[in-house]
The first five atom37 places (N, CA, C, CB, O) and aatype in JSON, in Angstrom:
{
  "aatype": [12, 19, 3, 11, 5, 11, 5, 2, 6, 10, 16, 5, 1, 3, 8, 6, 18, 17, 0, 0, 2, 10, 1, 10, 9, 16, 7, 9, 10, 9, 9, 17, 0, 16, 19, 15, 18, 7, 13, 7, 10, 10, 10, 1, 14, 18, 10, 12, 7, 9, 15, 9, 7, 7, 0, 3, 10, 7, 13, 17, 13, 0, 5, 5, 7, 0, 9, 13, 16, 13, 10, 15, 10, 9, 13, 13, 18, 7, 18, 11, 12, 2, 11, 10, 3, 11, 6, 18, 7, 10, 6, 3],
  "atom_mask": [
    [1, 1, 1, 1, 1],
    [1, 1, 1, 1, 1],
    [1, 1, 1, 1, 1],
    [1, 1, 1, 1, 1],
    [1, 1, 1, 1, 1],
    [1, 1, 1, 1, 1],
    [1, 1, 1, 1, 1],
    [1, 1, 1, 1, 1],
    [1, 1, 1, 1, 1],
    [1, 1, 1, 1, 1],
    [1, 1, 1, 1, 1],
    [1, 1, 1, 1, 1],
    [1, 1, 1, 1, 1],
    [1, 1, 1, 1, 1],
    [1, 1, 1, 1, 1],
    [1, 1, 1, 1, 1],
    [1, 1, 1, 1, 1],
    [1, 1, 1, 1, 1],
    [1, 1, 1, 1, 1],
    [1, 1, 1, 1, 1],
    [1, 1, 1, 1, 1],
    [1, 1, 1, 1, 1],
    [1, 1, 1, 1, 1],
    [1, 1, 1, 1, 1],
    [1, 1, 1, 1, 1],
    [1, 1, 1, 1, 1],
    [1, 1, 1, 0, 1],
    [1, 1, 1, 1, 1],
    [1, 1, 1, 1, 1],
    [1, 1, 1, 1, 1],
    [1, 1, 1, 1, 1],
    [1, 1, 1, 1, 1],
    [1, 1, 1, 1, 1],
    [1, 1, 1, 1, 1],
    [1, 1, 1, 1, 1],
    [1, 1, 1, 1, 1],
    [1, 1, 1, 1, 1],
    [1, 1, 1, 0, 1],
    [1, 1, 1, 1, 1],
    [1, 1, 1, 0, 1],
    [1, 1, 1, 1, 1],
    [1, 1, 1, 1, 1],
    [1, 1, 1, 1, 1],
    [1, 1, 1, 1, 1],
    [1, 1, 1, 1, 1],
    [1, 1, 1, 1, 1],
    [1, 1, 1, 1, 1],
    [1, 1, 1, 1, 1],
    [1, 1, 1, 0, 1],
    [1, 1, 1, 1, 1],
    [1, 1, 1, 1, 1],
    [1, 1, 1, 1, 1],
    [1, 1, 1, 0, 1],
    [1, 1, 1, 0, 1],
    [1, 1, 1, 1, 1],
    [1, 1, 1, 1, 1],
    [1, 1, 1, 1, 1],
    [1, 1, 1, 0, 1],
    [1, 1, 1, 1, 1],
    [1, 1, 1, 1, 1],
    [1, 1, 1, 1, 1],
    [1, 1, 1, 1, 1],
    [1, 1, 1, 1, 1],
    [1, 1, 1, 1, 1],
    [1, 1, 1, 0, 1],
    [1, 1, 1, 1, 1],
    [1, 1, 1, 1, 1],
    [1, 1, 1, 1, 1],
    [1, 1, 1, 1, 1],
    [1, 1, 1, 1, 1],
    [1, 1, 1, 1, 1],
    [1, 1, 1, 1, 1],
    [1, 1, 1, 1, 1],
    [1, 1, 1, 1, 1],
    [1, 1, 1, 1, 1],
    [1, 1, 1, 1, 1],
    [1, 1, 1, 1, 1],
    [1, 1, 1, 0, 1],
    [1, 1, 1, 1, 1],
    [1, 1, 1, 1, 1],
    [1, 1, 1, 1, 1],
    [1, 1, 1, 1, 1],
    [1, 1, 1, 1, 1],
    [1, 1, 1, 1, 1],
    [1, 1, 1, 1, 1],
    [1, 1, 1, 1, 1],
    [1, 1, 1, 1, 1],
    [1, 1, 1, 1, 1],
    [1, 1, 1, 0, 1],
    [1, 1, 1, 1, 1],
    [1, 1, 1, 1, 1],
    [1, 1, 1, 1, 1]
  ],
  "atom_positions": [
    [[0.82, -1.2, 0.0], [0.0, 0.0, 0.0], [0.86, 1.26, 0.0], [-0.93, 0.0, 1.2], [0.57, 2.21, -0.72]],
    [[1.91, 1.27, 0.79], [2.78, 2.43, 0.85], [3.53, 2.61, -0.47], [3.78, 2.29, 2.02], [3.75, 3.74, -0.9]],
    [[3.92, 1.5, -1.11], [4.63, 1.58, -2.38], [3.77, 2.21, -3.47], [5.1, 0.2, -2.81], [4.27, 2.96, -4.3]],
    [[2.48, 1.91, -3.47], [1.58, 2.5, -4.46], [1.44, 4.0, -4.24], [0.2, 1.83, -4.4], [1.35, 4.76, -5.21]],
    [[1.42, 4.45, -2.99], [1.34, 5.87, -2.71], [2.61, 6.58, -3.19], [1.14, 6.11, -1.2], [2.52, 7.68, -3.74]],
    [[3.75, 5.98, -3.0], [5.0, 6.58, -3.45], [5.04, 6.67, -4.97], [6.19, 5.79, -2.93], [5.57, 7.63, -5.52]],
    [[4.49, 5.68, -5.65], [4.48, 5.69, -7.1], [3.56, 6.78, -7.64], [4.05, 4.33, -7.63], [3.83, 7.35, -8.7]],
    [[2.48, 7.08, -6.93], [1.51, 8.07, -7.39], [1.92, 9.5, -7.05], [0.17, 7.78, -6.79], [1.38, 10.44, -7.63]],
    [[2.85, 9.69, -6.13], [3.27, 11.03, -5.74], [4.21, 11.6, -6.8], [3.95, 11.01, -4.36], [5.08, 10.91, -7.32]],
    [[4.01, 12.86, -7.09], [4.88, 13.54, -8.03], [6.04, 14.19, -7.29], [4.1, 14.59, -8.84], [5.84, 14.83, -6.26]],
    [[7.23, 14.02, -7.81], [8.4, 14.6, -7.19], [8.63, 16.0, -7.72], [9.64, 13.71, -7.42], [7.98, 16.44, -8.68]],
    [[9.56, 16.7, -7.1], [9.93, 18.04, -7.56], [10.47, 17.98, -8.98], [10.97, 18.68, -6.61], [10.22, 18.87, -9.79]],
    [[11.21, 16.93, -9.29], [11.77, 16.76, -10.63], [10.66, 16.57, -11.67], [12.74, 15.55, -10.67], [10.77, 17.06, -12.79]],
    [[9.59, 15.87, -11.29], [8.44, 15.71, -12.19], [7.79, 17.06, -12.49], [7.41, 14.74, -11.58], [7.41, 17.34, -13.62]],
    [[7.67, 17.89, -11.45], [7.07, 19.22, -11.64], [7.96, 20.1, -12.52], [6.84, 19.9, -10.27], [7.46, 20.85, -13.35]],
    [[9.29, 20.0, -12.34], [10.22, 20.77, -13.16], [10.13, 20.33, -14.63], [11.65, 20.61, -12.64], [10.15, 21.17, -15.53]],
    [[10.04, 19.02, -14.85], [9.92, 18.49, -16.21], [8.64, 19.0, -16.86], [9.95, 16.95, -16.2], [8.65, 19.44, -18.01]],
    [[7.54, 18.94, -16.14], [6.27, 19.38, -16.69], [6.28, 20.89, -16.94], [5.12, 19.02, -15.73], [5.74, 21.35, -17.95]],
    [[6.89, 21.66, -16.04], [6.97, 23.11, -16.23], [7.8, 23.44, -17.48], [7.58, 23.79, -14.98], [7.44, 24.33, -18.25]],
    [[8.91, 22.73, -17.68], [9.74, 22.95, -18.88], [8.95, 22.59, -20.14], [11.04, 22.11, -18.8], [9.05, 23.28, -21.15]],
    [[8.19, 21.52, -20.08], [7.36, 21.1, -21.21], [6.31, 22.16, -21.52], [6.69, 19.73, -20.93], [6.1, 22.49, -22.69]],
    [[5.67, 22.69, -20.52], [4.65, 23.73, -20.73], [5.25, 25.02, -21.28], [3.93, 24.02, -19.43], [4.63, 25.67, -22.12]],
    [[6.46, 25.39, -20.83], [7.13, 26.57, -21.38], [7.41, 26.38, -22.86], [8.44, 26.86, -20.62], [7.2, 27.3, -23.66]],
    [[7.87, 25.2, -23.22], [8.15, 24.9, -24.62], [6.88, 24.96, -25.46], [8.8, 23.51, -24.75], [6.86, 25.57, -26.53]],
    [[5.82, 24.35, -24.98], [4.55, 24.35, -25.71], [4.0, 25.78, -25.84], [3.52, 23.45, -25.0], [3.51, 26.15, -26.9]],
    [[4.1, 26.56, -24.77], [3.61, 27.94, -24.81], [4.37, 28.77, -25.84], [3.74, 28.59, -23.42], [3.77, 29.51, -26.61]],
    [[5.68, 28.64, -25.85], [6.49, 29.36, -26.82], [6.16, 28.98, -28.25], [0.0, 0.0, 0.0], [6.06, 29.84, -29.13]],
    [[5.98, 27.69, -28.49], [5.64, 27.21, -29.83], [4.27, 27.71, -30.25], [5.69, 25.68, -29.88], [4.07, 28.1, -31.4]],
    [[3.31, 27.71, -29.34], [1.97, 28.2, -29.68], [1.97, 29.7, -29.97], [1.0, 27.9, -28.54], [1.22, 30.18, -30.82]],
    [[2.82, 30.45, -29.26], [2.91, 31.89, -29.52], [3.48, 32.12, -30.91], [3.8, 32.58, -28.46], [2.98, 32.97, -31.65]],
    [[4.52, 31.38, -31.28], [5.09, 31.51, -32.63], [4.06, 31.13, -33.67], [6.35, 30.63, -32.78], [3.89, 31.84, -34.66]],
    [[3.37, 30.02, -33.46], [2.36, 29.56, -34.42], [1.25, 30.61, -34.6], [1.76, 28.23, -33.95], [0.86, 30.92, -35.73]],
    [[0.75, 31.15, -33.49], [-0.33, 32.14, -33.57], [0.15, 33.42, -34.25], [-0.87, 32.45, -32.18], [-0.58, 34.03, -35.03]],
    [[1.37, 33.84, -33.94], [1.92, 35.05, -34.56], [2.03, 34.9, -36.07], [3.28, 35.38, -33.96], [1.65, 35.8, -36.82]],
    [[2.54, 33.76, -36.51], [2.71, 33.55, -37.95], [1.36, 33.34, -38.62], [3.62, 32.34, -38.21], [1.09, 33.95, -39.66]],
    [[0.5, 32.49, -38.05], [-0.77, 32.17, -38.7], [-1.75, 33.33, -38.69], [-1.4, 30.99, -38.03], [-2.27, 33.71, -39.73]],
    [[-1.99, 33.89, -37.51], [-2.99, 34.94, -37.4], [-2.39, 36.33, -37.57], [-3.69, 34.85, -36.06], [-2.97, 37.21, -38.2]],
    [[-1.2, 36.52, -36.99], [-0.59, 37.83, -37.06], [-0.16, 38.2, -38.46], [0.0, 0.0, 0.0], [-0.63, 39.18, -39.02]],
    [[0.75, 37.39, -39.05], [1.28, 37.7, -40.37], [0.26, 37.42, -41.47], [2.53, 36.9, -40.63], [0.17, 38.17, -42.45]],
    [[-0.51, 36.36, -41.32], [-1.46, 35.98, -42.37], [-2.72, 36.81, -42.41], [0.0, 0.0, 0.0], [-3.29, 36.99, -43.49]],
    [[-3.17, 37.32, -41.27], [-4.45, 38.05, -41.24], [-4.31, 39.48, -40.73], [-5.43, 37.31, -40.37], [-4.65, 40.43, -41.44]],
    [[-3.82, 39.64, -39.52], [-3.83, 40.96, -38.89], [-2.83, 41.93, -39.51], [-3.54, 40.82, -37.43], [-3.15, 43.11, -39.69]],
    [[-1.64, 41.45, -39.84], [-0.61, 42.34, -40.39], [-0.54, 42.31, -41.91], [0.73, 41.95, -39.83], [0.36, 42.91, -42.5]],
    [[-1.47, 41.65, -42.54], [-1.43, 41.53, -44.0], [-1.41, 42.88, -44.72], [-2.62, 40.73, -44.48], [-0.66, 43.02, -45.69]],
    [[-2.19, 43.86, -44.31], [-2.12, 45.15, -45.01], [-0.72, 45.79, -44.96], [-3.14, 46.11, -44.43], [-0.32, 46.48, -45.89]],
    [[0.0, 45.55, -43.87], [1.33, 46.14, -43.74], [2.38, 45.36, -44.54], [1.73, 46.19, -42.27], [3.44, 45.89, -44.86]],
    [[2.1, 44.1, -44.84], [3.04, 43.25, -45.56], [2.79, 43.21, -47.06], [2.99, 41.86, -44.99], [3.48, 42.48, -47.78]],
    [[1.82, 43.97, -47.55], [1.45, 43.91, -48.96], [2.54, 44.45, -49.88], [0.18, 44.69, -49.18], [2.6, 44.04, -51.05]],
    [[3.39, 45.33, -49.41], [4.42, 45.91, -50.26], [5.59, 44.98, -50.5], [0.0, 0.0, 0.0], [6.39, 45.22, -51.41]],
    [[5.73, 43.92, -49.71], [6.84, 42.98, -49.83], [6.36, 41.79, -50.65], [7.37, 42.53, -48.42], [5.33, 41.2, -50.35]],
    [[7.12, 41.44, -51.68], [6.7, 40.38, -52.59], [7.61, 39.16, -52.46], [6.69, 40.89, -54.04], [8.83, 39.27, -52.39]],
    [[6.98, 37.98, -52.42], [7.7, 36.7, -52.43], [7.03, 35.83, -53.48], [7.68, 36.0, -51.01], [5.84, 35.53, -53.38]],
    [[7.79, 35.43, -54.48], [7.26, 34.54, -55.52], [6.05, 35.08, -56.25], [0.0, 0.0, 0.0], [5.19, 34.31, -56.67]],
    [[5.96, 36.38, -56.41], [4.85, 36.97, -57.14], [3.63, 37.28, -56.3], [0.0, 0.0, 0.0], [2.64, 37.8, -56.82]],
    [[3.68, 36.98, -55.03], [2.54, 37.28, -54.13], [3.04, 38.14, -52.99], [1.88, 35.97, -53.58], [4.23, 38.12, -52.65]],
    [[2.14, 38.91, -52.39], [2.57, 39.73, -51.27], [2.86, 38.84, -50.06], [1.5, 40.79, -50.92], [2.35, 37.73, -49.96]],
    [[3.68, 39.34, -49.16], [4.16, 38.55, -48.03], [3.03, 38.07, -47.12], [5.16, 39.36, -47.21], [3.08, 36.94, -46.63]],
    [[2.02, 38.9, -46.89], [0.88, 38.48, -46.06], [0.13, 37.31, -46.66], [0.0, 0.0, 0.0], [-0.24, 36.37, -45.95]],
    [[-0.09, 37.36, -47.96], [-0.76, 36.25, -48.66], [0.11, 35.0, -48.61], [-1.06, 36.63, -50.12], [-0.4, 33.9, -48.4]],
    [[1.42, 35.16, -48.79], [2.33, 34.02, -48.75], [2.29, 33.35, -47.38], [3.77, 34.47, -49.07], [2.24, 32.12, -47.3]],
    [[2.31, 34.15, -46.3], [2.21, 33.56, -44.96], [0.89, 32.84, -44.77], [2.37, 34.64, -43.89], [0.86, 31.76, -44.17]],
    [[-0.19, 33.4, -45.27], [-1.49, 32.76, -45.11], [-1.58, 31.46, -45.88], [-2.59, 33.7, -45.57], [-2.23, 30.51, -45.43]],
    [[-0.93, 31.38, -47.04], [-1.04, 30.2, -47.91], [0.05, 29.17, -47.66], [-1.01, 30.61, -49.35], [-0.24, 27.98, -47.57]],
    [[1.3, 29.6, -47.54], [2.4, 28.64, -47.44], [3.26, 28.84, -46.21], [3.25, 28.72, -48.65], [3.7, 27.87, -45.6]],
    [[3.51, 30.07, -45.85], [4.43, 30.35, -44.74], [3.97, 29.74, -43.44], [0.0, 0.0, 0.0], [4.78, 29.24, -42.66]],
    [[2.66, 29.78, -43.18], [2.14, 29.19, -41.94], [2.33, 27.68, -41.94], [0.65, 29.54, -41.77], [2.62, 27.1, -40.89]],
    [[2.17, 27.05, -43.08], [2.36, 25.6, -43.18], [3.81, 25.24, -42.95], [1.88, 25.07, -44.54], [4.11, 24.32, -42.19]],
    [[4.73, 25.96, -43.6], [6.16, 25.72, -43.41], [6.57, 25.95, -41.96], [6.99, 26.61, -44.33], [7.34, 25.18, -41.39]],
    [[6.04, 27.0, -41.37], [6.35, 27.29, -39.97], [5.81, 26.19, -39.07], [5.76, 28.64, -39.55], [6.5, 25.75, -38.15]],
    [[4.59, 25.74, -39.31], [3.98, 24.68, -38.51], [4.8, 23.4, -38.6], [2.54, 24.43, -38.97], [5.05, 22.76, -37.57]],
    [[5.22, 23.01, -39.79], [6.04, 21.81, -39.94], [7.39, 21.97, -39.25], [6.26, 21.49, -41.43], [7.88, 21.02, -38.63]],
    [[7.98, 23.14, -39.35], [9.24, 23.4, -38.66], [9.07, 23.31, -37.14], [9.79, 24.79, -39.04], [9.93, 22.77, -36.45]],
    [[7.96, 23.82, -36.64], [7.7, 23.76, -35.2], [7.5, 22.33, -34.72], [6.48, 24.6, -34.86], [7.87, 22.01, -33.59]],
    [[6.92, 21.48, -35.54], [6.75, 20.07, -35.18], [8.12, 19.41, -34.99], [5.93, 19.32, -36.26], [8.35, 18.72, -33.99]],
    [[9.02, 19.62, -35.94], [10.36, 19.04, -35.83], [11.14, 19.65, -34.67], [11.12, 19.23, -37.13], [11.87, 18.95, -33.96]],
    [[10.99, 20.96, -34.48], [11.66, 21.63, -33.36], [11.17, 21.08, -32.04], [11.42, 23.15, -33.43], [11.97, 20.83, -31.14]],
    [[9.86, 20.89, -31.9], [9.29, 20.34, -30.67], [9.83, 18.93, -30.4], [7.75, 20.32, -30.75], [10.19, 18.6, -29.27]],
    [[9.88, 18.12, -31.43], [10.42, 16.77, -31.26], [11.86, 16.78, -30.82], [0.0, 0.0, 0.0], [12.25, 16.02, -29.93]],
    [[12.66, 17.65, -31.43], [14.08, 17.77, -31.07], [14.23, 18.23, -29.62], [14.79, 18.76, -32.01], [15.0, 17.63, -28.85]],
    [[13.5, 19.29, -29.24], [13.62, 19.82, -27.87], [13.09, 18.83, -26.83], [12.85, 21.14, -27.76], [13.65, 18.73, -25.74]],
    [[12.03, 18.1, -27.15], [11.51, 17.12, -26.2], [12.48, 15.96, -26.02], [10.14, 16.6, -26.65], [12.6, 15.43, -24.91]],
    [[13.16, 15.55, -27.08], [14.18, 14.51, -26.93], [15.29, 14.98, -26.01], [14.75, 14.12, -28.3], [15.76, 14.22, -25.16]],
    [[15.72, 16.24, -26.17], [16.74, 16.78, -25.28], [16.23, 16.86, -23.84], [17.19, 18.17, -25.75], [16.95, 16.54, -22.9]],
    [[15.0, 17.29, -23.67], [14.41, 17.4, -22.34], [14.26, 16.03, -21.69], [13.04, 18.11, -22.41], [14.52, 15.87, -20.49]],
    [[13.85, 15.05, -22.46], [13.72, 13.68, -21.94], [15.08, 13.14, -21.49], [13.12, 12.76, -23.01], [15.17, 12.51, -20.44]],
    [[16.12, 13.4, -22.27], [17.46, 12.95, -21.88], [17.93, 13.66, -20.63], [18.45, 13.18, -23.01], [18.56, 13.05, -19.76]],
    [[17.63, 14.95, -20.53], [18.03, 15.73, -19.36], [17.4, 15.19, -18.08], [17.64, 17.2, -19.55], [18.03, 15.19, -17.02]],
    [[16.17, 14.74, -18.18], [15.45, 14.23, -17.0], [15.47, 12.72, -16.9], [14.02, 14.71, -17.03], [14.8, 12.15, -16.04]],
    [[16.22, 12.05, -17.77], [16.36, 10.6, -17.7], [15.11, 9.84, -18.11], [0.0, 0.0, 0.0], [14.84, 8.78, -17.56]],
    [[14.36, 10.37, -19.05], [13.11, 9.74, -19.47], [13.15, 9.23, -20.9], [11.98, 10.7, -19.32], [12.11, 8.88, -21.46]],
    [[14.34, 9.18, -21.5], [14.42, 8.73, -22.88], [14.11, 7.25, -22.99], [15.81, 9.03, -23.45], [14.26, 6.49, -22.03]],
    [[13.67, 6.85, -24.17], [13.31, 5.45, -24.42], [14.54, 4.62, -24.65], [12.38, 5.32, -25.59], [14.43, 3.41, -24.87]]
  ]
}
């Protein structure tokens, strides 16, 4: 009975790992929202003068830039989580 209680208790290291994970997720979501909504929608009028591949920069972010950023963030998250897992001894 006591062993089960010890297994269910979270240690300080568990809380630190979870806090680091949440910081990473928060940062990635901020980048994603900035690129998707900020550059693609809200800042589009200001980005119209800059051209990429024949389209204005705001349109490019809305159509392709957000997708490229999202895919990059997926790989970045995987890389950072592998490092975090190794740091806390949780790697497979």
